[in-house]
BANU-6009 format. One record per residue (C-alpha): residue in three letters; x, y, z. Coordinates in pm, 1 decimal, padded with zeros to 6 digits. Layout:
+-------+----------+----------+----------+
! numar !        X !        Y !        Z !
+-------+----------+----------+----------+
!   Ala !        X !        Y !        Z !
...
+-------+----------+----------+----------+
END
This chain:
+-------+----------+----------+----------+
! numar !        X !        Y !        Z !
+-------+----------+----------+----------+
!   Met ! -13020.4 ! -18738.8 !  15976.6 !
!   Val ! -12753.4 ! -18653.8 !  16234.4 !
!   His ! -12842.3 ! -18771.7 !  16583.6 !
!   Ile ! -12704.8 ! -18531.3 !  16841.4 !
!   Asn ! -12642.3 ! -18661.1 !  17190.3 !
!   Val ! -12831.0 ! -18414.5 !  17410.6 !
!   Leu ! -12678.7 ! -18407.2 !  17756.7 !
!   Asp ! -12861.4 ! -18364.1 !  18083.1 !
!   Pro ! -12658.5 ! -18083.6 !  18243.0 !
!   Ser ! -12769.9 ! -18194.8 !  18590.0 !
!   Ala ! -12629.1 ! -18546.0 !  18546.2 !
!   Ser ! -12269.6 ! -18464.7 !  18641.0 !
!   Pro ! -12015.0 ! -18181.9 !  18627.7 !
!   Leu ! -11876.5 ! -18334.3 !  18306.5 !
!   Asp ! -12221.5 ! -18335.0 !  18144.7 !
!   Tyr ! -12277.7 ! -17975.7 !  18255.1 !
!   Tyr ! -11945.5 ! -17873.1 !  18104.0 !
!   Gly ! -12029.5 ! -18042.8 !  17772.8 !
!   Phe ! -12372.8 ! -17882.6 !  17767.8 !
!   Glu ! -12228.9 ! -17533.9 !  17822.8 !
!   Leu ! -11950.9 ! -17585.4 !  17566.3 !
!   Arg ! -12206.0 ! -17683.4 !  17300.8 !
!   Arg ! -12442.1 ! -17399.9 !  17396.4 !
!   His ! -12168.3 ! -17138.0 !  17364.4 !
!   Arg ! -12031.6 ! -17288.8 !  17042.5 !
!   Glu ! -12372.6 ! -17292.6 !  16876.3 !
!   Ala ! -12442.9 ! -16937.5 !  16996.1 !
!   Ala ! -12118.1 ! -16835.0 !  16824.2 !
!   Gly ! -12233.8 ! -17001.3 !  16500.6 !
!   Leu ! -11937.4 ! -17241.2 !  16489.1 !
!   Thr ! -11917.7 ! -17608.2 !  16400.9 !
!   Gln ! -11710.7 ! -17841.5 !  16612.9 !
!   Lys ! -11445.9 ! -17848.0 !  16340.3 !
!   Gln ! -11437.0 ! -17469.1 !  16317.9 !
!   Leu ! -11399.6 ! -17427.9 !  16693.3 !
!   Gly ! -11131.2 ! -17694.7 !  16694.8 !
!   Gly ! -10939.5 ! -17505.9 !  16429.2 !
!   Ile ! -10956.5 ! -17184.5 !  16631.1 !
!   Val ! -10835.8 ! -17340.2 !  16957.4 !
!   Asn ! -10586.1 ! -17574.8 !  16788.6 !
!   Tyr ! -10762.2 ! -17899.4 !  16878.4 !
!   Thr ! -10946.8 ! -18143.6 !  16654.6 !
!   Gly ! -11317.7 ! -18110.8 !  16591.8 !
!   Ser ! -11346.1 ! -18471.3 !  16703.5 !
!   Leu ! -11207.5 ! -18381.5 !  17045.2 !
!   Val ! -11451.6 ! -18092.7 !  17074.7 !
!   Gly ! -11732.1 ! -18336.9 !  16997.7 !
!   Gln ! -11609.7 ! -18590.6 !  17252.3 !
!   Ile ! -11596.7 ! -18325.5 !  17524.0 !
!   Glu ! -11941.5 ! -18193.7 !  17429.9 !
!   Thr ! -12083.3 ! -18544.7 !  17469.1 !
!   Ala ! -11903.6 ! -18612.5 !  17798.5 !
!   Arg ! -11684.3 ! -18884.9 !  17649.3 !
!   Lys ! -11357.2 ! -18699.1 !  17703.9 !
!   Leu ! -11228.2 ! -18483.2 !  17985.4 !
!   Pro ! -11146.6 ! -18118.9 !  17911.3 !
!   Thr ! -10815.3 ! -17975.7 !  18024.5 !
!   Pro ! -10752.3 ! -17632.9 !  18176.7 !
!   Glu ! -10568.5 ! -17528.9 !  17857.2 !
!   Phe ! -10859.0 ! -17636.1 !  17636.6 !
!   Ser ! -11100.2 ! -17447.6 !  17862.6 !
!   Glu ! -10898.7 ! -17124.9 !  17854.1 !
!   Arg ! -10876.7 ! -17132.8 !  17474.8 !
!   Cys ! -11247.5 ! -17202.8 !  17434.1 !
!   Asp ! -11337.6 ! -16927.1 !  17680.2 !
!   Ala ! -11142.6 ! -16682.8 !  17466.0 !
!   Ala ! -11275.1 ! -16813.3 !  17133.9 !
!   Leu ! -11638.3 ! -16820.6 !  17248.5 !
!   Asp ! -11628.5 ! -16507.2 !  17463.2 !
!   Ala ! -11754.5 ! -16719.0 !  17752.6 !
!   Asp ! -11627.6 ! -16488.0 !  18027.0 !
!   Gly ! -11417.5 ! -16759.6 !  18190.1 !
!   Leu ! -11711.2 ! -16995.5 !  18246.8 !
!   Leu ! -11539.3 ! -17307.5 !  18117.6 !
!   Ser ! -11220.4 ! -17230.8 !  18309.6 !
!   Arg ! -11426.1 ! -17202.8 !  18626.1 !
!   Leu ! -11604.2 ! -17529.6 !  18555.3 !
!   Val ! -11302.1 ! -17738.7 !  18460.2 !
!   Gly ! -11169.5 ! -17762.6 !  18815.3 !
!   Leu ! -11502.4 ! -17899.4 !  18933.0 !
!   Val ! -11511.4 ! -18141.4 !  18640.7 !
!   Leu ! -11163.2 ! -18277.2 !  18704.6 !
!   Arg ! -11216.7 ! -18302.3 !  19078.2 !
!   Ser ! -11533.0 ! -18504.6 !  19016.9 !
!   Gln ! -11321.7 ! -18762.0 !  18830.6 !
!   Leu ! -11108.1 ! -18840.3 !  19132.0 !
!   Pro ! -11182.4 ! -19162.2 !  19319.7 !
!   Val ! -11479.2 ! -19100.3 !  19548.0 !
!   Trp ! -11271.0 ! -19164.7 !  19858.0 !
!   Phe ! -11017.4 ! -18900.2 !  19747.5 !
!   Gln ! -11255.2 ! -18622.4 !  19643.2 !
!   Gln ! -11278.9 ! -18490.8 !  19998.6 !
!   Val ! -10900.5 ! -18455.6 !  20007.9 !
!   Ala ! -10900.8 ! -18244.6 !  19691.6 !
!   Glu ! -11162.7 ! -18021.7 !  19852.7 !
!   Leu ! -10946.3 ! -17989.1 !  20163.8 !
!   Glu ! -10649.7 ! -17891.0 !  19946.6 !
!   Ala ! -10859.5 ! -17630.1 !  19769.2 !
!   Arg ! -10985.2 ! -17473.3 !  20095.1 !
!   Ala ! -10673.7 ! -17491.4 !  20311.8 !
!   Asn ! -10456.2 ! -17189.3 !  20375.1 !
!   Glu ! -10169.7 ! -17413.6 !  20489.6 !
!   Ile ! -10081.7 ! -17769.3 !  20389.0 !
!   Cys ! -09813.9 ! -17967.7 !  20567.8 !
!   Thr ! -09722.1 ! -18304.6 !  20421.8 !
!   Phe ! -09469.7 ! -18570.2 !  20513.7 !
!   Gln ! -09396.7 ! -18827.3 !  20243.1 !
!   Thr ! -09170.8 ! -19121.5 !  20313.5 !
!   His ! -09095.1 ! -19253.9 !  19965.0 !
!   Met ! -09272.1 ! -19052.1 !  19695.6 !
!   Val ! -09308.6 ! -18689.6 !  19585.2 !
!   His ! -09645.3 ! -18545.1 !  19685.8 !
!   Gly ! -09903.6 ! -18512.2 !  19409.1 !
!   Leu ! -09907.4 ! -18131.8 !  19429.1 !
!   Leu ! -09542.9 ! -18125.0 !  19317.7 !
!   Gln ! -09534.1 ! -18414.8 !  19071.9 !
!   Thr ! -09436.2 ! -18362.0 !  18709.1 !
!   Arg ! -09653.1 ! -18506.3 !  18434.8 !
!   Ala ! -09411.1 ! -18791.1 !  18359.9 !
!   Tyr ! -09368.4 ! -18879.8 !  18728.0 !
!   Ala ! -09743.8 ! -18867.4 !  18794.9 !
!   Arg ! -09813.5 ! -19082.5 !  18491.7 !
!   Ala ! -09562.0 ! -19341.3 !  18609.7 !
!   Val ! -09710.9 ! -19348.9 !  18959.5 !
!   Leu ! -10070.0 ! -19375.8 !  18838.5 !
!   Gly ! -09982.2 ! -19635.6 !  18576.3 !
!   Val ! -09863.7 ! -19898.0 !  18822.8 !
!   Met ! -10095.3 ! -20199.4 !  18777.8 !
!   Asp ! -10359.6 ! -19986.3 !  18604.3 !
!   Arg ! -10309.9 ! -19808.3 !  18272.2 !
!   Glu ! -10678.5 ! -19764.6 !  18190.5 !
!   Asn ! -10767.5 ! -19400.6 !  18112.5 !
!   Leu ! -10415.0 ! -19308.2 !  18217.7 !
!   Asp ! -10405.9 ! -18980.5 !  18024.9 !
!   Asp ! -10726.9 ! -18858.2 !  18186.1 !
!   Arg ! -10623.4 ! -18970.9 !  18533.6 !
!   Thr ! -10291.9 ! -18789.8 !  18492.9 !
!   Glu ! -10470.5 ! -18468.6 !  18390.9 !
!   Val ! -10695.5 ! -18498.4 !  18694.0 !
!   Arg ! -10397.0 ! -18526.7 !  18926.8 !
!   Leu ! -10213.4 ! -18234.3 !  18767.5 !
!   Ala ! -10526.3 ! -18020.1 !  18788.4 !
!   Arg ! -10498.5 ! -18028.9 !  19168.2 !
!   Gln ! -10177.8 ! -17827.6 !  19135.9 !
!   Arg ! -10370.5 ! -17523.6 !  19014.9 !
!   Ile ! -10431.5 ! -17428.1 !  19378.2 !
!   Leu ! -10067.6 ! -17317.3 !  19383.3 !
!   Glu ! -10146.3 ! -17064.4 !  19110.4 !
!   Lys ! -10429.6 ! -16889.4 !  19296.2 !
!   Asp ! -10401.4 ! -16522.1 !  19385.6 !
!   Glu ! -10378.4 ! -16634.2 !  19748.2 !
!   Pro ! -10231.7 ! -16985.4 !  19734.1 !
!   Pro ! -10192.6 ! -17202.6 !  20041.6 !
!   Val ! -09857.3 ! -17220.1 !  20212.7 !
!   Leu ! -09724.2 ! -17566.0 !  20129.4 !
!   Trp ! -09469.8 ! -17738.4 !  20351.2 !
!   Val ! -09330.3 ! -18061.1 !  20208.7 !
!   Ile ! -09096.9 ! -18294.4 !  20397.0 !
!   Leu ! -08964.5 ! -18574.8 !  20179.5 !
!   Gly ! -08789.6 ! -18878.4 !  20315.7 !
!   Glu ! -08455.2 ! -18913.4 !  20138.4 !
!   Ala ! -08582.0 ! -19246.2 !  20003.0 !
!   Ala ! -08810.9 ! -19047.6 !  19769.5 !
!   Leu ! -08500.3 ! -18916.2 !  19593.3 !
!   His ! -08354.8 ! -19263.8 !  19552.7 !
!   Gln ! -08671.4 ! -19444.8 !  19442.5 !
!   Glu ! -08638.7 ! -19433.7 !  19063.2 !
!   Ile ! -08989.9 ! -19386.6 !  18928.0 !
!   Gly ! -09062.9 ! -19373.3 !  18556.9 !
!   Asp ! -08920.9 ! -19517.5 !  18238.1 !
!   Gly ! -08559.4 ! -19408.6 !  18244.3 !
!   Pro ! -08360.9 ! -19163.4 !  18458.4 !
!   Glu ! -08490.7 ! -18859.9 !  18268.4 !
!   Val ! -08821.4 ! -18884.0 !  18459.5 !
!   Met ! -08644.1 ! -18846.6 !  18792.0 !
!   Arg ! -08414.4 ! -18576.2 !  18652.9 !
!   Gly ! -08719.1 ! -18378.1 !  18552.7 !
!   Gln ! -08892.3 ! -18440.5 !  18884.4 !
!   Leu ! -08596.3 ! -18333.5 !  19095.2 !
!   Ala ! -08544.0 ! -18028.3 !  18875.0 !
!   His ! -08909.4 ! -17942.3 !  18934.2 !
!   Leu ! -08854.1 ! -17956.7 !  19309.5 !
!   Leu ! -08551.8 ! -17729.5 !  19274.5 !
!   Ala ! -08763.8 ! -17475.5 !  19088.3 !
!   Tyr ! -08939.8 ! -17406.7 !  19420.3 !
!   Glu ! -08618.4 ! -17336.9 !  19611.3 !
!   Thr ! -08695.0 ! -16965.0 !  19651.6 !
!   His ! -09072.4 ! -16984.3 !  19616.0 !
!   Pro ! -09247.4 ! -16779.6 !  19886.8 !
!   Tyr ! -09530.1 ! -17029.7 !  19941.4 !
!   Val ! -09378.3 ! -17369.7 !  19861.0 !
!   Asn ! -09114.6 ! -17508.7 !  20094.7 !
!   Val ! -08936.8 ! -17839.3 !  20034.4 !
!   Gln ! -08724.2 ! -18009.7 !  20298.9 !
!   Val ! -08556.3 ! -18348.9 !  20288.6 !
!   Leu ! -08543.8 ! -18576.8 !  20590.6 !
!   Pro ! -08202.7 ! -18743.4 !  20543.1 !
!   Phe ! -08121.7 ! -19105.0 !  20617.4 !
!   Thr ! -07881.2 ! -18977.0 !  20881.3 !
!   Ala ! -08177.4 ! -18851.5 !  21086.1 !
!   Gly ! -08220.7 ! -19207.8 !  21209.0 !
!   Ala ! -08532.1 ! -19281.2 !  21413.7 !
!   His ! -08776.9 ! -18993.3 !  21371.1 !
!   Ala ! -09128.4 ! -18878.4 !  21454.5 !
!   Gly ! -09272.8 ! -18995.7 !  21122.3 !
!   Leu ! -09185.4 ! -19363.2 !  21139.0 !
!   Gln ! -09555.5 ! -19453.9 !  21143.1 !
!   Gly ! -09588.0 ! -19331.1 !  20785.5 !
!   Ser ! -09684.2 ! -19047.2 !  20553.9 !
!   Tyr ! -09959.2 ! -18800.4 !  20641.1 !
!   Asn ! -10100.2 ! -18459.4 !  20552.2 !
!   Leu ! -10209.8 ! -18180.5 !  20782.6 !
!   Tyr ! -10457.5 ! -17922.4 !  20651.2 !
!   Arg ! -10506.4 ! -17590.6 !  20829.8 !
!   Phe ! -10785.7 ! -17341.0 !  20761.9 !
!   Pro ! -10851.7 ! -16977.8 !  20857.0 !
!   Thr ! -11148.5 ! -17061.3 !  21081.1 !
!   Asp ! -11232.0 ! -17434.1 !  21057.5 !
!   Pro ! -11055.6 ! -17700.8 !  21268.5 !
!   Ser ! -10738.6 ! -17853.7 !  21126.6 !
!   Ile ! -10763.8 ! -18196.7 !  20966.0 !
!   Val ! -10513.8 ! -18482.3 !  20952.8 !
!   Tyr ! -10528.7 ! -18714.4 !  20654.4 !
!   Thr ! -10366.8 ! -19054.8 !  20620.5 !
!   Glu ! -10406.3 ! -19297.2 !  20333.5 !
!   Gly ! -10421.2 ! -19670.7 !  20279.5 !
!   Tyr ! -10476.1 ! -19886.5 !  19973.9 !
!   Gly ! -10788.5 ! -19751.6 !  19806.0 !
!   Gln ! -10908.8 ! -19553.9 !  20105.3 !
!   Gly ! -10837.2 ! -19233.4 !  20291.7 !
!   His ! -10877.7 ! -19142.2 !  20658.1 !
!   Pro ! -10940.9 ! -18773.0 !  20734.8 !
!   Thr ! -10996.3 ! -18676.2 !  21096.9 !
!   Ala ! -11045.0 ! -18357.9 !  21293.5 !
!   Asn ! -11003.3 ! -18534.1 !  21627.1 !
!   Pro ! -10825.2 ! -18273.0 !  21843.8 !
!   Thr ! -10595.6 ! -18528.6 !  22005.9 !
!   Thr ! -10485.4 ! -18669.3 !  21669.4 !
!   Val ! -10437.9 ! -18322.9 !  21521.7 !
!   Lys ! -10232.0 ! -18210.9 !  21820.3 !
!   Asp ! -10015.1 ! -18523.9 !  21805.9 !
!   Cys ! -09953.6 ! -18497.3 !  21430.2 !
!   Ser ! -09882.2 ! -18124.5 !  21455.3 !
!   Leu ! -09620.3 ! -18193.6 !  21721.2 !
!   Arg ! -09473.9 ! -18473.8 !  21511.4 !
!   Tyr ! -09451.9 ! -18238.4 !  21214.8 !
!   Asp ! -09261.8 ! -17983.6 !  21423.7 !
!   His ! -09012.9 ! -18255.6 !  21514.9 !
!   Leu ! -08984.7 ! -18370.8 !  21153.2 !
!   Gln ! -08909.6 ! -18014.4 !  21040.8 !
!   Ala ! -08643.3 ! -17986.2 !  21309.0 !
!   Ala ! -08483.4 ! -18314.5 !  21200.1 !
!   Ala ! -08501.3 ! -18235.1 !  20829.0 !
!   Leu ! -08238.6 ! -18043.3 !  20636.7 !
!   Ser ! -08293.7 ! -17672.0 !  20587.1 !
!   Ile ! -08457.4 ! -17561.9 !  20264.2 !
!   Ala ! -08119.3 ! -17454.7 !  20125.5 !
!   Asp ! -07940.5 ! -17774.0 !  20231.5 !
!   Ser ! -08231.0 ! -17981.1 !  20099.7 !
!   Ala ! -08190.7 ! -17815.1 !  19761.4 !
!   Lys ! -07820.9 ! -17899.4 !  19766.5 !
!   Leu ! -07897.1 ! -18264.8 !  19831.9 !
!   Ile ! -08165.9 ! -18275.5 !  19562.8 !
!   Arg ! -07926.8 ! -18113.9 !  19314.8 !
!   His ! -07653.7 ! -18361.9 !  19406.5 !
!   Met ! -07890.6 ! -18654.2 !  19357.5 !
!   Met ! -08008.2 ! -18519.9 !  19023.2 !
!   Glu ! -07655.4 ! -18477.0 !  18894.7 !
!   Glu ! -07491.8 ! -18787.7 !  19041.8 !
!   Arg ! -07767.4 ! -19048.1 !  19032.4 !
!   Tyr ! -07977.0 ! -18940.2 !  18734.1 !
!   Gly ! -07722.0 ! -18798.4 !  18496.7 !
!   Gly ! -07717.0 ! -18422.9 !  18533.7 !
!   His ! -07964.8 ! -18156.4 !  18436.8 !
!   Pro ! -08288.5 ! -18247.9 !  18257.9 !
!   Val ! -08308.5 ! -18201.9 !  17885.1 !
!   Ala ! -08506.6 ! -17886.2 !  17801.5 !
+-------+----------+----------+----------+
END
């Protein structure tokens, strides 16, 4: 007798997803292997996702929605599932990203998660902890889907020049790909990347990296981060101070066009030219 793991759909977003995937598959009269063949994944993977032992990806969800005529249900659920897998202290930040109509971030030494490539994100997340690295990488990349919304937030990114020099990943091709990814946003209407050069000297962001989230009606929120903990605040004095600091950082940073020139120069001179397609 085959013992089927029956999920409690109220246990977690991942359990709910698995429950709905199985319900739609069985309604379609398909085995796990048959569905896997249709969506170009293994039947074993389908089974692992149905039993909440493996995270679904947005691509898997879109294919299953189409194969099972699920009217986009799984694609709507997958964002909730992936967000629920973030560290508890970071889940609020992902919600802020999803609700904000404008995000301003200053990063001193690393590319912000919303603009990281898969290889770069994997290298960052794998430092001192490689457990479930594939799933954790998928969870981080899933946050970037907010940039694909019909009405995405305006994203302002100021990178300290050190972020271009800090070689992250196994080999220069990771940084080539990451810098090329930044250049792909050079003319993007909603994503703006500026570099704060070393020549700027003392600047308004010397206290460290931070994010500023703005909303259509709710108060703005400033978010700073430490080791294993985050600090969001809507304190008006803090928000006003960080907003003013951001204005000064933008003024001290290179223009978007000049930033792209510097990024391109770094990619070609430091990391060996254009990334391999």
